[in-house]
C-alpha positions, 0 to 999 in steps of 0.5 A, a space after each residue: 051139885 055144882 060146876 063151873 065152865 067157861 070159854 078161853 081157858 088159854 089166851 091162845 085158844 079163846 074159842 075152846 070151852 071147858 067145865 068141871 062139875 061135882 055132885 053129892 047125893 045124900 040119900 036119907 037114912 030111912 031109905 038106906 035102912 029100908 033097902 038094907 035087907 036087899 042091897 047095901 045102899 049109901 050116898 053117891 058122889 062124882 066129879 066130871 071134867 071136860 075140855 072142848 078143843 076147836 080145831 077149826 070152825 067145823 071140827 071140834 074135839 072134846 075130851 071128858 073124864 068122869 069119876 063116880 062113887 056109886 050108891 050101891 055099896 057092892 059096886 066098884 067106883 067107876 073112872 070113865 074117859 071119853 073122846 068125841 069129835 064133832 064135824 059141822 058142815 
């Protein structure tokens, strides 16, 4: 697992924040084979990226994108996008 994040990705936007993260879970072969009669089980991995735009001091708008290749072998990969607004009074 790892990631990187920061502030001020663009010179004109010094207070915006961003981040990118990645994970990989390597489940043991013993665990995978013991669950195999019940479910197909494999390693899991994913990546996430976000950008937080400070429109004003009291309004923040964030976009987030996640991709996951799940551990359950019969489950489809997931791509999830999100948008969030935060108002601070």
